A tleap script that builds the chain and sets N, CA, C and O, in Angstrom:
source leaprc.protein.ff14SB
mol = sequence {
  NMET GLN GLU SER LEU ALA LEU HIE GLU THR
  LEU GLU THR HIE GLU ILE LEU ASN PHE LYS
  THR VAL CYS LEU LEU LYS SER LYS LEU MET
  GLN GLY ILE CYS PHE ASP ASN GLU LEU LYS
  ALA LEU MET GLU LYS ASP VAL GLN GLN SER
  ILE LYS ASP ILE ASN GLU LEU VAL THR PHE
  TYR GLU LYS ASN GLN LEU LEU CHIE
}
set mol.1.N position { 1.074 -1.578 0.110 }
set mol.1.CA position { 0.233 -0.337 0.163 }
set mol.1.C position { 0.669 1.196 0.000 }
set mol.1.O position { 1.199 1.457 1.080 }
set mol.2.N position { 0.715 2.373 -0.824 }
set mol.2.CA position { 1.398 3.324 -0.659 }
set mol.2.C position { 0.811 4.412 -0.469 }
set mol.2.O position { -0.204 4.861 -1.001 }
set mol.3.N position { 1.742 4.999 0.621 }
set mol.3.CA position { 1.485 6.296 1.916 }
set mol.3.C position { 1.112 7.476 0.843 }
set mol.3.O position { 1.467 7.632 -0.325 }
set mol.4.N position { 0.333 8.176 1.617 }
set mol.4.CA position { 0.338 9.351 0.988 }
set mol.4.C position { -0.187 10.488 1.278 }
set mol.4.O position { -0.999 10.300 2.184 }
set mol.5.N position { -0.137 11.785 0.921 }
set mol.5.CA position { 0.135 12.947 2.424 }
set mol.5.C position { -1.541 13.318 2.509 }
set mol.5.O position { -2.335 13.531 1.593 }
set mol.6.N position { -1.745 13.304 4.020 }
set mol.6.CA position { -3.484 13.922 3.988 }
set mol.6.C position { -3.324 15.548 3.611 }
set mol.6.O position { -2.264 16.172 3.665 }
set mol.7.N position { -5.014 16.241 3.101 }
set mol.7.CA position { -4.819 17.014 2.888 }
set mol.7.C position { -4.049 18.386 3.247 }
set mol.7.O position { -3.680 19.262 2.465 }
set mol.8.N position { -3.905 18.324 4.712 }
set mol.8.CA position { -3.441 19.503 5.530 }
set mol.8.C position { -1.717 19.332 5.039 }
set mol.8.O position { -1.107 20.324 4.641 }
set mol.9.N position { -1.162 18.196 5.111 }
set mol.9.CA position { 0.344 17.851 4.710 }
set mol.9.C position { 0.687 18.133 3.666 }
set mol.9.O position { 1.888 18.286 3.445 }
set mol.10.N position { -0.301 18.302 2.639 }
set mol.10.CA position { -0.199 18.320 1.339 }
set mol.10.C position { 0.318 20.436 0.727 }
set mol.10.O position { 1.123 21.003 -0.011 }
set mol.11.N position { -1.057 20.860 1.875 }
set mol.11.CA position { -0.930 22.153 2.091 }
set mol.11.C position { 0.366 22.382 2.595 }
set mol.11.O position { 1.136 23.227 2.137 }
set mol.12.N position { 0.575 21.722 3.419 }
set mol.12.CA position { 2.031 22.610 4.467 }
set mol.12.C position { 3.191 22.274 3.071 }
set mol.12.O position { 3.965 23.174 2.742 }
set mol.13.N position { 3.203 21.307 2.538 }
set mol.13.CA position { 4.177 20.741 1.925 }
set mol.13.C position { 4.188 21.589 0.586 }
set mol.13.O position { 5.266 21.718 0.007 }
set mol.14.N position { 3.440 21.972 0.245 }
set mol.14.CA position { 3.090 23.327 -0.715 }
set mol.14.C position { 3.255 24.511 -0.649 }
set mol.14.O position { 3.415 25.239 -1.628 }
set mol.15.N position { 3.237 24.930 0.718 }
set mol.15.CA position { 3.553 26.391 1.100 }
set mol.15.C position { 5.308 26.524 1.556 }
set mol.15.O position { 6.056 27.496 1.449 }
set mol.16.N position { 5.553 25.276 2.038 }
set mol.16.CA position { 7.161 24.782 2.160 }
set mol.16.C position { 7.777 24.894 0.748 }
set mol.16.O position { 8.839 25.451 0.468 }
set mol.17.N position { 6.954 24.290 -0.062 }
set mol.17.CA position { 7.811 24.508 -1.561 }
set mol.17.C position { 7.591 25.761 -2.166 }
set mol.17.O position { 8.472 26.149 -2.934 }
set mol.18.N position { 6.624 26.463 -1.988 }
set mol.18.CA position { 6.775 27.708 -2.663 }
set mol.18.C position { 7.700 28.624 -2.082 }
set mol.18.O position { 8.372 29.428 -2.729 }
set mol.19.N position { 7.719 28.463 -0.694 }
set mol.19.CA position { 8.594 29.315 -0.019 }
set mol.19.C position { 10.266 28.947 -0.464 }
set mol.19.O position { 11.095 29.838 -0.650 }
set mol.20.N position { 10.492 27.860 -0.558 }
set mol.20.CA position { 11.912 27.439 -0.676 }
set mol.20.C position { 12.441 27.814 -2.321 }
set mol.20.O position { 13.614 27.949 -2.667 }
set mol.21.N position { 11.272 27.931 -3.161 }
set mol.21.CA position { 11.036 28.239 -4.737 }
set mol.21.C position { 11.525 29.927 -4.674 }
set mol.21.O position { 12.437 30.408 -5.346 }
set mol.22.N position { 10.804 30.545 -3.846 }
set mol.22.CA position { 10.911 31.847 -3.932 }
set mol.22.C position { 12.398 32.307 -3.021 }
set mol.22.O position { 12.764 33.442 -3.327 }
set mol.23.N position { 13.064 31.790 -2.236 }
set mol.23.CA position { 14.119 31.563 -1.614 }
set mol.23.C position { 15.479 31.664 -2.959 }
set mol.23.O position { 16.346 32.522 -3.127 }
set mol.24.N position { 15.142 30.277 -3.808 }
set mol.24.CA position { 16.123 30.099 -4.552 }
set mol.24.C position { 16.200 30.921 -5.449 }
set mol.24.O position { 17.303 31.218 -5.908 }
set mol.25.N position { 14.992 31.512 -5.937 }
set mol.25.CA position { 15.303 32.864 -7.054 }
set mol.25.C position { 15.682 33.927 -6.727 }
set mol.25.O position { 16.094 34.691 -7.599 }
set mol.26.N position { 15.666 34.319 -5.383 }
set mol.26.CA position { 16.207 35.299 -4.412 }
set mol.26.C position { 17.618 35.165 -4.306 }
set mol.26.O position { 18.133 36.264 -4.514 }
set mol.27.N position { 18.279 34.473 -4.122 }
set mol.27.CA position { 19.394 33.886 -4.023 }
set mol.27.C position { 20.133 34.153 -5.384 }
set mol.27.O position { 21.093 34.909 -5.539 }
set mol.28.N position { 19.507 33.392 -6.342 }
set mol.28.CA position { 19.814 33.087 -7.629 }
set mol.28.C position { 20.036 35.029 -8.637 }
set mol.28.O position { 20.807 35.399 -9.523 }
set mol.29.N position { 19.014 35.681 -7.930 }
set mol.29.CA position { 19.176 36.874 -8.817 }
set mol.29.C position { 20.044 37.703 -8.034 }
set mol.29.O position { 20.818 38.491 -8.579 }
set mol.30.N position { 19.960 37.567 -6.723 }
set mol.30.CA position { 21.262 38.552 -5.586 }
set mol.30.C position { 22.476 38.561 -6.330 }
set mol.30.O position { 23.106 39.611 -6.466 }
set mol.31.N position { 22.945 37.249 -6.931 }
set mol.31.CA position { 24.189 36.845 -7.226 }
set mol.31.C position { 24.740 37.716 -8.388 }
set mol.31.O position { 25.882 38.149 -8.533 }
set mol.32.N position { 23.668 37.862 -9.164 }
set mol.32.CA position { 23.986 38.979 -10.159 }
set mol.32.C position { 24.353 40.176 -9.889 }
set mol.32.O position { 25.109 40.776 -10.653 }
set mol.33.N position { 23.771 40.860 -8.489 }
set mol.33.CA position { 24.236 42.132 -8.397 }
set mol.33.C position { 25.079 42.199 -7.327 }
set mol.33.O position { 25.234 43.387 -7.041 }
set mol.34.N position { 25.735 41.438 -6.558 }
set mol.34.CA position { 27.048 41.395 -5.789 }
set mol.34.C position { 27.996 41.076 -6.088 }
set mol.34.O position { 28.313 40.040 -6.673 }
set mol.35.N position { 28.898 42.306 -5.571 }
set mol.35.CA position { 30.434 42.245 -5.756 }
set mol.35.C position { 31.213 41.543 -5.015 }
set mol.35.O position { 32.404 41.300 -5.213 }
set mol.36.N position { 30.411 41.141 -3.972 }
set mol.36.CA position { 31.555 40.468 -3.185 }
set mol.36.C position { 31.383 38.901 -3.201 }
set mol.36.O position { 30.372 38.329 -2.794 }
set mol.37.N position { 32.702 38.161 -3.816 }
set mol.37.CA position { 33.166 36.918 -3.540 }
set mol.37.C position { 32.737 36.054 -2.749 }
set mol.37.O position { 32.230 35.006 -3.148 }
set mol.38.N position { 32.889 36.391 -1.381 }
set mol.38.CA position { 32.638 35.564 -0.581 }
set mol.38.C position { 31.025 35.541 -0.252 }
set mol.38.O position { 30.578 34.607 0.414 }
set mol.39.N position { 30.237 36.490 -0.688 }
set mol.39.CA position { 28.814 36.088 -0.180 }
set mol.39.C position { 28.291 35.553 -1.580 }
set mol.39.O position { 27.352 34.758 -1.555 }
set mol.40.N position { 28.876 35.965 -2.897 }
set mol.40.CA position { 28.479 34.794 -3.855 }
set mol.40.C position { 28.448 33.886 -3.716 }
set mol.40.O position { 27.476 33.162 -3.930 }
set mol.41.N position { 29.834 33.469 -3.174 }
set mol.41.CA position { 30.215 31.883 -2.993 }
set mol.41.C position { 28.967 31.570 -1.847 }
set mol.41.O position { 28.271 30.608 -2.172 }
set mol.42.N position { 28.598 32.212 -0.609 }
set mol.42.CA position { 27.377 31.746 0.292 }
set mol.42.C position { 25.958 31.690 -0.679 }
set mol.42.O position { 25.062 30.904 -0.372 }
set mol.43.N position { 25.834 32.549 -1.822 }
set mol.43.CA position { 24.306 32.412 -2.090 }
set mol.43.C position { 24.467 31.321 -3.037 }
set mol.43.O position { 23.411 30.699 -3.153 }
set mol.44.N position { 25.634 30.762 -3.925 }
set mol.44.CA position { 25.573 29.587 -4.254 }
set mol.44.C position { 25.311 28.448 -3.829 }
set mol.44.O position { 24.562 27.566 -4.250 }
set mol.45.N position { 26.240 28.548 -2.624 }
set mol.45.CA position { 25.366 27.322 -1.701 }
set mol.45.C position { 24.377 27.148 -1.553 }
set mol.45.O position { 23.882 26.036 -1.739 }
set mol.46.N position { 23.705 28.177 -1.160 }
set mol.46.CA position { 22.209 28.373 -0.635 }
set mol.46.C position { 21.270 27.957 -2.131 }
set mol.46.O position { 20.232 27.299 -2.058 }
set mol.47.N position { 21.788 28.418 -3.330 }
set mol.47.CA position { 21.280 27.720 -4.342 }
set mol.47.C position { 21.009 26.560 -4.552 }
set mol.47.O position { 19.834 26.234 -4.718 }
set mol.48.N position { 22.237 25.452 -4.607 }
set mol.48.CA position { 22.538 24.548 -4.355 }
set mol.48.C position { 21.895 23.343 -3.492 }
set mol.48.O position { 21.624 22.214 -3.899 }
set mol.49.N position { 21.664 24.048 -1.770 }
set mol.49.CA position { 20.997 23.164 -1.366 }
set mol.49.C position { 19.483 23.527 -1.473 }
set mol.49.O position { 18.570 22.704 -1.430 }
set mol.50.N position { 19.329 25.055 -1.638 }
set mol.50.CA position { 17.888 24.896 -2.411 }
set mol.50.C position { 17.013 23.952 -3.155 }
set mol.50.O position { 15.908 23.454 -2.940 }
set mol.51.N position { 18.232 23.855 -4.470 }
set mol.51.CA position { 17.624 22.686 -5.375 }
set mol.51.C position { 17.625 21.511 -4.605 }
set mol.51.O position { 16.607 20.847 -4.798 }
set mol.52.N position { 18.496 20.971 -3.713 }
set mol.52.CA position { 18.682 19.432 -3.309 }
set mol.52.C position { 17.220 19.719 -2.278 }
set mol.52.O position { 16.444 18.764 -2.309 }
set mol.53.N position { 16.931 20.484 -1.704 }
set mol.53.CA position { 15.547 20.658 -1.012 }
set mol.53.C position { 14.891 20.564 -1.633 }
set mol.53.O position { 14.400 19.469 -1.357 }
set mol.54.N position { 14.263 21.040 -2.638 }
set mol.54.CA position { 12.979 21.451 -3.338 }
set mol.54.C position { 12.934 20.127 -4.395 }
set mol.54.O position { 11.825 20.134 -4.930 }
set mol.55.N position { 13.641 19.151 -4.813 }
set mol.55.CA position { 13.740 17.871 -5.377 }
set mol.55.C position { 13.352 17.179 -4.294 }
set mol.55.O position { 12.445 16.437 -4.672 }
set mol.56.N position { 13.606 16.989 -2.867 }
set mol.56.CA position { 13.469 16.029 -1.910 }
set mol.56.C position { 11.833 16.520 -1.813 }
set mol.56.O position { 11.022 15.618 -2.024 }
set mol.57.N position { 11.315 17.795 -1.529 }
set mol.57.CA position { 9.888 18.124 -1.285 }
set mol.57.C position { 9.157 17.701 -2.198 }
set mol.57.O position { 8.129 17.139 -1.820 }
set mol.58.N position { 9.447 17.827 -4.002 }
set mol.58.CA position { 8.743 17.073 -4.972 }
set mol.58.C position { 8.463 15.994 -4.520 }
set mol.58.O position { 7.250 15.872 -4.693 }
set mol.59.N position { 9.048 14.682 -3.793 }
set mol.59.CA position { 9.131 13.357 -4.046 }
set mol.59.C position { 7.676 13.270 -2.420 }
set mol.59.O position { 6.904 12.345 -2.170 }
set mol.60.N position { 7.806 14.311 -1.846 }
set mol.60.CA position { 6.657 13.946 -0.959 }
set mol.60.C position { 5.176 14.646 -1.593 }
set mol.60.O position { 3.989 14.324 -1.541 }
set mol.61.N position { 5.794 15.545 -2.086 }
set mol.61.CA position { 4.177 16.420 -2.957 }
set mol.61.C position { 3.424 15.624 -3.634 }
set mol.61.O position { 2.195 15.637 -3.701 }
set mol.62.N position { 4.585 14.526 -4.433 }
set mol.62.CA position { 3.832 13.803 -5.608 }
set mol.62.C position { 2.785 12.621 -4.862 }
set mol.62.O position { 2.038 11.887 -5.508 }
set mol.63.N position { 2.907 12.620 -3.463 }
set mol.63.CA position { 2.073 11.389 -2.802 }
set mol.63.C position { 1.081 12.123 -2.344 }
set mol.63.O position { 0.753 11.641 -1.260 }
set mol.64.N position { 0.259 13.284 -2.673 }
set mol.64.CA position { -0.644 13.591 -2.207 }
set mol.64.C position { -1.948 13.189 -2.799 }
set mol.64.O position { -1.949 12.562 -3.858 }
set mol.65.N position { -3.017 13.490 -2.220 }
set mol.65.CA position { -4.320 12.637 -2.401 }
set mol.65.C position { -4.785 13.598 -3.281 }
set mol.65.O position { -5.964 13.341 -3.526 }
set mol.66.N position { -4.418 14.563 -3.858 }
set mol.66.CA position { -5.502 15.051 -4.521 }
set mol.66.C position { -4.896 14.608 -6.474 }
set mol.66.O position { -5.589 14.813 -7.470 }
set mol.67.N position { -3.835 14.152 -6.469 }
set mol.67.CA position { -3.084 14.016 -7.480 }
set mol.67.C position { -3.929 12.709 -7.805 }
set mol.67.O position { -4.115 12.476 -8.999 }
set mol.68.N position { -4.582 11.632 -6.652 }
set mol.68.CA position { -4.685 10.249 -6.822 }
set mol.68.C position { -6.565 10.610 -7.585 }
set mol.68.O position { -7.266 9.673 -7.968 }
savepdb mol mol.pdb
quit
């Protein structure tokens, strides 16, 4: 039996996924106007981690009851 997320878990996962996506976009855009190399490197680490987090969240989100 495949486990699925309850409706409230689906909503919470969706909200977290949206938040992480906005954070990813903001870090990526800010890299373009940043002149400090250390700060750019830190933002790039954040981008890479956010991508991993988003991919992990998507696997949970695909288990929601709304898709079944």
